[in-house]
C-alpha positions as CSV (number, residue, x, y, z in Angstrom):
1,M,-6.0,26.3,1.0
2,T,-9.2,27.7,-0.5
3,I,-11.4,25.3,-3.2
4,D,-10.8,28.4,-5.7
5,E,-6.7,28.2,-5.1
6,L,-6.9,24.1,-6.0
7,I,-9.1,25.0,-8.7
8,S,-6.6,27.6,-10.1
9,S,-3.8,25.2,-9.5
10,F,-5.3,22.1,-11.3
11,N,-6.6,24.8,-14.1
12,E,-2.4,25.1,-14.7
13,M,-1.8,21.7,-15.2
14,E,-1.8,20.2,-18.3
15,D,-2.0,16.8,-18.2
16,W,-3.4,14.0,-16.2
17,E,0.7,13.5,-14.9
18,E,0.4,16.8,-12.9
19,R,-2.7,16.3,-11.5
20,C,-1.6,12.8,-10.2
21,D,1.3,14.3,-8.6
22,A,-0.7,16.9,-7.3
23,L,-3.0,14.9,-5.4
24,I,-0.1,12.3,-3.9
25,D,1.7,15.2,-2.7
26,M,-1.9,16.6,-1.4
27,G,-2.0,13.5,0.4
28,F,1.1,13.6,2.2
29,E,0.0,16.7,3.6
30,L,-3.4,14.9,5.3
31,P,-4.0,15.7,9.0
32,D,-2.6,12.8,10.7
33,F,-5.2,10.3,11.0
34,P,-5.2,8.0,14.9
35,A,-4.5,4.6,14.8
36,E,-7.0,3.6,17.1
37,E,-10.1,5.0,14.7
38,K,-9.1,3.0,11.8
39,T,-11.6,0.7,13.3
40,E,-14.7,-1.1,11.2
41,Q,-16.7,0.9,12.2
42,N,-15.3,4.4,11.0
43,K,-14.4,2.3,7.4
44,V,-16.0,3.9,4.4
45,H,-17.0,1.1,2.9
46,G,-17.3,0.6,-0.9
47,C,-14.1,2.0,-1.5
48,Q,-11.8,-0.3,-3.0
49,S,-9.1,0.9,-0.8
50,N,-9.4,1.1,2.3
51,V,-10.8,4.4,3.9
52,W,-11.6,5.5,6.8
53,M,-13.3,8.8,7.6
54,I,-14.5,10.6,11.5
55,A,-16.7,13.2,11.0
56,N,-17.4,15.8,14.5
57,Q,-19.4,18.3,15.2
58,P,-18.0,19.9,18.5
59,G,-20.0,23.2,18.7
60,G,-23.0,21.8,18.5
61,K,-25.9,21.2,15.4
62,D,-25.4,24.6,13.4
63,S,-21.4,24.4,13.9
64,P,-19.1,23.7,10.9
65,I,-17.9,19.8,11.3
66,E,-14.6,18.9,11.5
67,I,-13.4,15.8,8.9
68,L,-10.4,13.6,9.1
69,A,-9.6,11.0,6.9
70,D,-7.5,8.6,5.5
71,S,-6.4,6.1,3.1
72,D,-4.3,2.8,2.5
73,A,-3.9,4.2,-1.0
74,M,-1.9,7.4,-2.2
75,I,-4.0,9.1,-4.9
76,V,-6.9,8.4,-3.1
77,K,-5.4,10.4,0.2
78,G,-4.9,13.3,-2.6
79,L,-9.1,12.6,-3.2
80,I,-9.7,12.2,0.5
81,A,-7.9,15.8,0.8
82,V,-9.6,17.5,-1.8
83,L,-13.1,16.7,-0.2
84,L,-11.6,18.0,3.5
85,T,-10.5,20.6,1.6
86,V,-14.1,21.2,0.1
87,Y,-16.4,19.9,3.3
88,S,-13.9,20.3,6.3
89,G,-14.7,23.6,8.5
90,K,-18.6,23.9,6.7
91,T,-21.6,24.1,8.8
92,P,-24.2,21.7,7.7
93,D,-26.3,24.3,6.0
94,E,-23.2,24.8,4.0
95,I,-22.0,21.6,3.0
96,I,-25.7,20.7,1.6
97,A,-25.2,23.8,-0.5
98,I,-21.8,22.2,-2.2
99,D,-22.1,21.0,-5.9
100,I,-19.3,18.7,-5.9
101,H,-19.2,17.2,-9.3
102,S,-19.0,20.5,-10.6
103,I,-15.9,21.0,-8.7
104,F,-14.6,17.6,-9.4
105,N,-15.5,18.9,-13.1
106,Q,-13.5,22.4,-12.9
107,L,-10.4,19.9,-11.3
108,S,-10.9,17.9,-14.2
109,L,-11.0,14.5,-12.0
110,S,-14.7,13.9,-13.1
């Protein structure tokens, strides 16, 4: 799913309950996160829920970044899915150019 498709889909939703259900559904679709990667080193600190994230750049410095993440909270997993839709598979320069606040505003998730 592209970010434009995600925004379009969320704009058709009438209330928070629909968005919440959509986030939970998106969380179920996250790629599997390896259990052995759920380490303190990969933990996102400052989050109330447990969140783990790893990023790889297999093609070198200017290549796209591949991100995997997981959480023990369903809505947070959905928010992770949104972030992966926005950032994963993008180059560092593309990531820097993204206005994430605008995207979350368009999704009515700010």
